[in-house]
GULUMBA-179428 format. One line per 4 residues: number of its first residue (from 1); their letters; for each residue x, y, z of N, C-alpha, C, O. Coordinates in nm, 3 decimals. Layout:
<vexlums>
NUM) a) X Y Z X Y Z X Y Z X Y Z | ... .
</vexlums>
This chain:
<vexlums>
1) mkrv) 6.810 -5.129 2.824 6.740 -5.048 2.727 6.784 -5.081 2.585 6.707 -5.069 2.490 | 6.909 -5.123 2.571 6.959 -5.159 2.438 6.883 -5.278 2.381 6.853 -5.284 2.262 | 6.853 -5.372 2.469 6.779 -5.491 2.425 6.639 -5.453 2.380 6.591 -5.503 2.279 | 6.574 -5.364 2.454 6.439 -5.319 2.418 6.442 -5.242 2.287 6.356 -5.262 2.202 .
5) atit) 6.541 -5.154 2.271 6.553 -5.078 2.146 6.577 -5.172 2.028 6.524 -5.150 1.919 | 6.658 -5.275 2.049 6.683 -5.372 1.942 6.556 -5.448 1.907 6.526 -5.468 1.789 | 6.483 -5.490 2.008 6.359 -5.565 1.984 6.256 -5.479 1.912 6.192 -5.525 1.818 | 6.239 -5.354 1.956 6.141 -5.267 1.890 6.183 -5.235 1.747 6.098 -5.222 1.659 .
9) tlig) 6.314 -5.221 1.724 6.363 -5.199 1.588 6.333 -5.319 1.499 6.290 -5.304 1.385 | 6.357 -5.437 1.552 6.328 -5.559 1.474 6.179 -5.573 1.445 6.140 -5.614 1.336 | 6.096 -5.539 1.542 5.951 -5.545 1.522 5.910 -5.446 1.413 5.831 -5.479 1.325 | 5.964 -5.324 1.420 5.933 -5.224 1.319 5.977 -5.266 1.180 5.903 -5.250 1.084 .
13) llic) 6.097 -5.322 1.170 6.146 -5.369 1.041 6.062 -5.485 0.989 6.032 -5.492 0.870 | 6.025 -5.576 1.078 5.944 -5.692 1.039 5.808 -5.647 0.984 5.762 -5.699 0.883 | 5.747 -5.552 1.049 5.616 -5.504 1.002 5.631 -5.435 0.866 5.547 -5.451 0.778 | 5.738 -5.357 0.850 5.761 -5.291 0.720 5.785 -5.394 0.610 5.737 -5.378 0.498 .
17) iilf) 5.860 -5.498 0.641 5.885 -5.604 0.542 5.755 -5.676 0.506 5.731 -5.706 0.389 | 5.673 -5.703 0.606 5.544 -5.770 0.581 5.455 -5.681 0.493 5.393 -5.730 0.399 | 5.449 -5.552 0.525 5.369 -5.460 0.444 5.420 -5.454 0.301 5.342 -5.450 0.206 | 5.552 -5.453 0.286 5.612 -5.450 0.152 5.579 -5.577 0.075 5.545 -5.572 -0.043 .
21) qlni) 5.590 -5.692 0.143 5.561 -5.820 0.078 5.414 -5.833 0.039 5.381 -5.895 -0.062 | 5.328 -5.774 0.118 5.184 -5.778 0.089 5.144 -5.668 -0.009 5.026 -5.654 -0.043 | 5.243 -5.590 -0.053 5.222 -5.481 -0.148 5.125 -5.376 -0.094 5.043 -5.321 -0.167 | 5.136 -5.349 0.034 5.056 -5.244 0.097 5.140 -5.117 0.095 5.251 -5.112 0.147 .
25) diss) 5.084 -5.014 0.033 5.155 -4.888 0.026 5.064 -4.775 0.075 4.958 -4.800 0.132 | 5.108 -4.655 0.053 5.038 -4.539 0.108 4.896 -4.525 0.052 4.808 -4.472 0.120 | 4.874 -4.573 -0.069 4.740 -4.564 -0.128 4.645 -4.667 -0.068 4.523 -4.657 -0.084 | 4.699 -4.765 0.002 4.615 -4.868 0.065 4.552 -4.821 0.196 4.462 -4.885 0.248 .
29) vpyf) 4.599 -4.708 0.247 4.550 -4.657 0.375 4.456 -4.540 0.346 4.500 -4.432 0.306 | 4.326 -4.561 0.366 4.232 -4.450 0.340 4.251 -4.339 0.445 4.279 -4.366 0.561 | 4.234 -4.217 0.401 4.244 -4.100 0.490 4.380 -4.091 0.558 4.389 -4.065 0.678 | 4.486 -4.113 0.482 4.620 -4.114 0.542 4.659 -3.977 0.595 4.725 -3.968 0.699 .
33) kell) 4.619 -3.869 0.528 4.651 -3.734 0.579 4.586 -3.711 0.715 4.645 -3.648 0.803 | 4.464 -3.760 0.733 4.398 -3.746 0.862 4.470 -3.829 0.969 4.479 -3.789 1.085 | 4.521 -3.943 0.927 4.598 -4.027 1.019 4.726 -3.956 1.060 4.768 -3.964 1.176 | 4.789 -3.887 0.966 4.909 -3.809 0.999 4.876 -3.699 1.100 4.951 -3.676 1.194 .
37) sati) 4.765 -3.633 1.079 4.722 -3.526 1.170 4.696 -3.582 1.310 4.738 -3.523 1.410 | 4.628 -3.694 1.317 4.600 -3.757 1.447 4.731 -3.804 1.512 4.745 -3.796 1.634 | 4.824 -3.851 1.432 4.953 -3.895 1.486 5.029 -3.779 1.547 5.089 -3.792 1.654 | 5.026 -3.665 1.480 5.093 -3.546 1.534 5.028 -3.506 1.666 5.098 -3.478 1.764 .
41) smga) 4.896 -3.504 1.670 4.825 -3.463 1.793 4.854 -3.558 1.908 4.893 -3.515 2.017 | 4.836 -3.686 1.884 4.858 -3.784 1.991 5.005 -3.791 2.030 5.037 -3.805 2.148 | 5.095 -3.782 1.932 5.238 -3.784 1.962 5.280 -3.665 2.045 5.360 -3.678 2.138 | 5.227 -3.547 2.012 5.261 -3.427 2.088 5.208 -3.436 2.231 5.276 -3.395 2.326 .
45) iavg) 5.090 -3.488 2.247 5.034 -3.506 2.381 5.119 -3.604 2.461 5.149 -3.580 2.578 | 5.159 -3.714 2.398 5.241 -3.814 2.466 5.379 -3.758 2.501 5.431 -3.784 2.609 | 5.438 -3.681 2.409 5.568 -3.619 2.439 5.554 -3.526 2.559 5.638 -3.529 2.649 | 5.450 -3.446 2.560 5.429 -3.355 2.674 5.407 -3.429 2.804 5.461 -3.391 2.908 .
49) flaa) 5.329 -3.534 2.798 5.302 -3.613 2.919 5.429 -3.678 2.972 5.458 -3.672 3.091 | 5.506 -3.741 2.883 5.629 -3.808 2.925 5.734 -3.708 2.971 5.809 -3.735 3.065 | 5.741 -3.592 2.904 5.835 -3.488 2.947 5.798 -3.436 3.086 5.885 -3.408 3.168 | 5.669 -3.423 3.112 5.625 -3.381 3.245 5.664 -3.485 3.350 5.703 -3.450 3.461 .
53) aitl) 5.653 -3.612 3.314 5.694 -3.717 3.408 5.842 -3.708 3.439 5.883 -3.727 3.553 | 5.923 -3.680 3.337 6.068 -3.667 3.360 6.099 -3.548 3.450 6.182 -3.558 3.540 | 6.032 -3.436 3.426 6.061 -3.318 3.506 6.012 -3.332 3.650 6.067 -3.269 3.740 | 5.911 -3.413 3.671 5.862 -3.432 3.807 5.948 -3.527 3.890 5.954 -3.517 4.012 .
57) mptl) 6.015 -3.619 3.822 6.091 -3.721 3.895 6.198 -3.660 3.987 6.205 -3.700 4.103 | 6.281 -3.567 3.941 6.383 -3.511 4.033 6.324 -3.426 4.145 6.384 -3.415 4.252 | 6.207 -3.367 4.122 6.149 -3.281 4.225 6.085 -3.360 4.338 6.056 -3.305 4.444 | 6.064 -3.488 4.317 5.999 -3.572 4.418 6.099 -3.664 4.488 6.066 -3.779 4.519 .
61) qtnd) 6.219 -3.616 4.513 6.325 -3.699 4.570 6.288 -3.758 4.706 6.336 -3.865 4.742 | 6.204 -3.690 4.782 6.166 -3.740 4.914 6.044 -3.832 4.910 6.003 -3.885 5.013 | 5.988 -3.850 4.792 5.871 -3.936 4.776 5.909 -4.081 4.804 6.014 -4.128 4.761 | 5.823 -4.151 4.878 5.850 -4.291 4.913 5.864 -4.379 4.790 5.950 -4.467 4.785 .
65) flti) 5.779 -4.355 4.690 5.785 -4.437 4.569 5.920 -4.423 4.499 5.979 -4.523 4.458 | 5.970 -4.300 4.487 6.099 -4.280 4.420 6.213 -4.338 4.501 6.311 -4.386 4.445 | 6.203 -4.333 4.633 6.306 -4.393 4.718 6.312 -4.543 4.695 6.420 -4.601 4.680 | 6.196 -4.606 4.691 6.190 -4.750 4.666 6.233 -4.780 4.523 6.303 -4.879 4.498 .
69) lkrl) 6.194 -4.696 4.429 6.231 -4.714 4.289 6.384 -4.711 4.272 6.440 -4.791 4.198 | 6.449 -4.619 4.341 6.596 -4.612 4.335 6.657 -4.736 4.398 6.756 -4.790 4.348 | 6.600 -4.781 4.509 6.652 -4.900 4.577 6.637 -5.024 4.490 6.723 -5.113 4.490 | 6.527 -5.030 4.415 6.504 -5.144 4.325 6.588 -5.136 4.198 6.597 -5.232 4.122 .
73) ggyn) 6.650 -5.021 4.175 6.733 -5.003 4.055 6.653 -4.964 3.933 6.702 -4.976 3.821 | 6.533 -4.918 3.952 6.447 -4.885 3.839 6.446 -4.739 3.800 6.397 -4.705 3.692 | 6.501 -4.652 3.883 6.496 -4.508 3.855 6.567 -4.476 3.724 6.509 -4.412 3.637 | 6.691 -4.518 3.710 6.768 -4.489 3.589 6.710 -4.561 3.467 6.709 -4.507 3.357 .
77) klln) 6.663 -4.683 3.487 6.602 -4.757 3.376 6.478 -4.686 3.325 6.458 -4.671 3.204 | 6.394 -4.642 3.418 6.272 -4.571 3.380 6.304 -4.438 3.314 6.240 -4.400 3.216 | 6.402 -4.367 3.366 6.441 -4.239 3.310 6.494 -4.256 3.167 6.457 -4.180 3.078 | 6.579 -4.355 3.146 6.632 -4.382 3.012 6.521 -4.421 2.915 6.518 -4.376 2.801 .
81) allv) 6.431 -4.506 2.961 6.319 -4.548 2.875 6.230 -4.430 2.839 6.183 -4.420 2.725 | 6.206 -4.342 2.933 6.127 -4.222 2.906 6.194 -4.134 2.800 6.128 -4.085 2.709 | 6.325 -4.116 2.813 6.398 -4.033 2.716 6.394 -4.092 2.575 6.375 -4.019 2.478 | 6.412 -4.222 2.564 6.409 -4.286 2.433 6.268 -4.279 2.373 6.252 -4.255 2.254 .
85) aiam) 6.167 -4.300 2.455 6.029 -4.294 2.406 5.995 -4.152 2.360 5.928 -4.135 2.258 | 6.039 -4.052 2.434 6.015 -3.913 2.394 6.083 -3.884 2.261 6.023 -3.823 2.172 | 6.207 -3.926 2.247 6.280 -3.903 2.121 6.209 -3.970 2.004 6.195 -3.910 1.898 | 6.165 -4.092 2.022 6.098 -4.165 1.915 5.965 -4.098 1.878 5.932 -4.085 1.760 .
89) lfil) 5.889 -4.056 1.978 5.762 -3.988 1.951 5.784 -3.855 1.881 5.708 -3.818 1.792 | 5.888 -3.783 1.921 5.917 -3.654 1.858 5.955 -3.673 1.711 5.911 -3.598 1.625 | 6.037 -3.774 1.684 6.074 -3.805 1.545 5.949 -3.843 1.465 5.934 -3.801 1.350 | 5.861 -3.922 1.525 5.737 -3.960 1.457 5.654 -3.836 1.423 5.598 -3.827 1.313 .
93) clis) 5.645 -3.743 1.515 5.569 -3.620 1.489 5.632 -3.541 1.374 5.560 -3.488 1.288 | 5.764 -3.532 1.372 5.831 -3.461 1.264 5.810 -3.529 1.129 5.785 -3.463 1.028 | 5.820 -3.660 1.127 5.797 -3.734 1.003 5.652 -3.716 0.957 5.627 -3.700 0.838 | 5.559 -3.719 1.050 5.418 -3.698 1.015 5.396 -3.558 0.958 5.318 -3.540 0.865 .
97) ligf) 5.465 -3.461 1.014 5.455 -3.325 0.964 5.509 -3.315 0.821 5.451 -3.245 0.738 | 5.617 -3.382 0.793 5.674 -3.384 0.658 5.573 -3.443 0.559 5.569 -3.402 0.443 | 5.494 -3.539 0.605 5.396 -3.603 0.518 5.294 -3.508 0.461 5.237 -3.535 0.355 | 5.269 -3.397 0.528 5.173 -3.300 0.476 5.225 -3.229 0.351 5.147 -3.172 0.275 .
101) fldi) 5.354 -3.232 0.331 5.413 -3.165 0.214 5.432 -3.259 0.096 5.479 -3.216 -0.010 | 5.395 -3.384 0.112 5.406 -3.481 0.003 5.272 -3.498 -0.066 5.167 -3.488 -0.003 | 5.277 -3.524 -0.193 5.156 -3.556 -0.268 5.134 -3.706 -0.256 5.184 -3.784 -0.337 | 5.059 -3.745 -0.155 5.044 -3.888 -0.127 4.939 -3.956 -0.215 4.916 -4.077 -0.203 .
105) dkvn) 4.876 -3.879 -0.301 4.780 -3.940 -0.392 4.851 -4.019 -0.502 4.792 -4.109 -0.563 | 4.976 -3.985 -0.525 5.055 -4.056 -0.625 5.152 -4.150 -0.554 5.226 -4.109 -0.464 | 5.151 -4.275 -0.594 5.243 -4.371 -0.535 5.370 -4.372 -0.620 5.367 -4.407 -0.738 | 5.479 -4.335 -0.558 5.609 -4.340 -0.624 5.713 -4.379 -0.519 5.679 -4.411 -0.405 .
109) iyts) 5.838 -4.376 -0.556 5.944 -4.420 -0.465 5.950 -4.333 -0.340 5.979 -4.383 -0.231 | 5.923 -4.204 -0.354 5.931 -4.113 -0.239 5.817 -4.137 -0.141 5.838 -4.141 -0.020 | 5.697 -4.153 -0.193 5.584 -4.176 -0.103 5.593 -4.315 -0.039 5.553 -4.333 0.076 | 5.645 -4.412 -0.113 5.662 -4.545 -0.055 5.767 -4.543 0.054 5.749 -4.602 0.161 .
113) lffy) 5.878 -4.476 0.027 5.984 -4.464 0.128 5.932 -4.391 0.251 5.962 -4.429 0.365 | 5.854 -4.285 0.228 5.795 -4.212 0.340 5.703 -4.302 0.421 5.710 -4.303 0.544 | 5.616 -4.377 0.353 5.520 -4.462 0.422 5.589 -4.566 0.510 5.550 -4.585 0.625 | 5.691 -4.633 0.456 5.758 -4.737 0.533 5.841 -4.677 0.648 5.852 -4.737 0.754 .
117) twmf) 5.897 -4.560 0.626 5.969 -4.491 0.734 5.871 -4.450 0.843 5.897 -4.470 0.962 | 5.759 -4.394 0.802 5.658 -4.353 0.899 5.608 -4.474 0.978 5.596 -4.468 1.100 | 5.581 -4.583 0.908 5.531 -4.704 0.975 5.634 -4.757 1.074 5.598 -4.799 1.184 | 5.762 -4.756 1.036 5.868 -4.802 1.125 5.869 -4.721 1.255 5.872 -4.778 1.364 .
121) ffvn) 5.866 -4.589 1.244 5.868 -4.505 1.364 5.738 -4.513 1.441 5.738 -4.501 1.564 | 5.628 -4.532 1.372 5.499 -4.548 1.439 5.499 -4.673 1.527 5.461 -4.667 1.644 | 5.542 -4.784 1.471 5.547 -4.910 1.546 5.646 -4.899 1.662 5.617 -4.945 1.773 | 5.762 -4.839 1.637 5.860 -4.823 1.743 5.808 -4.735 1.856 5.830 -4.765 1.973 .
125) sisl) 5.740 -4.628 1.821 5.687 -4.537 1.923 5.584 -4.607 2.010 5.588 -4.596 2.133 | 5.494 -4.679 1.947 5.392 -4.752 2.024 5.458 -4.857 2.114 5.420 -4.873 2.230 | 5.556 -4.926 2.061 5.625 -5.030 2.139 5.698 -4.969 2.258 5.692 -5.022 2.369 | 5.767 -4.859 2.236 5.844 -4.798 2.344 5.754 -4.736 2.452 5.783 -4.748 2.571 .
129) vsyv) 5.647 -4.673 2.410 5.554 -4.617 2.510 5.489 -4.730 2.589 5.470 -4.718 2.710 | 5.457 -4.839 2.523 5.402 -4.956 2.594 5.504 -5.011 2.693 5.468 -5.051 2.804 | 5.629 -5.014 2.652 5.735 -5.061 2.742 5.747 -4.970 2.864 5.760 -5.019 2.976 | 5.743 -4.839 2.843 5.753 -4.744 2.955 5.636 -4.764 3.051 5.655 -4.766 3.172 .
133) igmf) 5.516 -4.777 2.997 5.399 -4.797 3.082 5.410 -4.929 3.158 5.381 -4.935 3.277 | 5.450 -5.034 3.088 5.467 -5.164 3.155 5.573 -5.160 3.264 5.555 -5.217 3.371 | 5.685 -5.092 3.235 5.791 -5.081 3.335 5.744 -5.001 3.456 5.771 -5.038 3.570 | 5.674 -4.893 3.431 5.622 -4.812 3.541 5.525 -4.894 3.627 5.532 -4.889 3.750 .
137) lyyl) 5.436 -4.968 3.563 5.341 -5.050 3.639 5.412 -5.161 3.716 5.373 -5.193 3.828 | 5.516 -5.218 3.656 5.594 -5.321 3.724 5.657 -5.266 3.852 5.648 -5.327 3.958 | 5.722 -5.150 3.840 5.786 -5.091 3.958 5.685 -5.039 4.058 5.710 -5.040 4.179 | 5.571 -4.994 4.011 5.466 -4.951 4.102 5.415 -5.069 4.184 5.393 -5.058 4.305 .
141) ksss) 5.396 -5.182 4.117 5.351 -5.303 4.186 5.460 -5.353 4.282 5.431 -5.392 4.395 | 5.585 -5.351 4.235 5.695 -5.396 4.320 5.712 -5.309 4.444 5.742 -5.359 4.552 | 5.692 -5.179 4.426 5.706 -5.089 4.542 5.593 -5.107 4.641 5.612 -5.088 4.761 | 5.474 -5.143 4.592 5.362 -5.164 4.684 5.378 -5.296 4.760 5.332 -5.308 4.873 .
145) ldk) 5.442 -5.394 4.698 5.466 -5.521 4.765 5.580 -5.509 4.866 5.589 -5.587 4.961 | 5.667 -5.411 4.843 5.785 -5.393 4.927 5.751 -5.336 5.065 5.829 -5.351 5.159 | 5.637 -5.271 5.077 5.601 -5.205 5.203 5.554 -5.304 5.307 5.519 -5.264 5.418 .
</vexlums>
């Protein structure tokens, strides 16, 4: 998980650096407040969905899939990835909420810092959720081949 977190962090930083070099700031994104609202909604839904997945995992101890998942060594990996993805999505939602209190019509150091921070967490959240989905599909396929 450390390797994945490092890779997603580097991807997020790289995208922020590219946006900075291209002089793309908060004023370059039309309807940014609406984007913040959509980010909060989608992030909250994803947090709820992933949290439900975590709470269901221990209750299904007798499930064949979880038995195979533990044997393959994927149970703890998947659980850790879920926790990190939830944390990142929750932080993204909080940052998006803070954006509603900023005057984003004016570009200054605060709005620029906010935009690049938001973009960093946005990219990281998408990357981590994609990783969780990919890992789940990998173990699902592996468990079906194992039978």
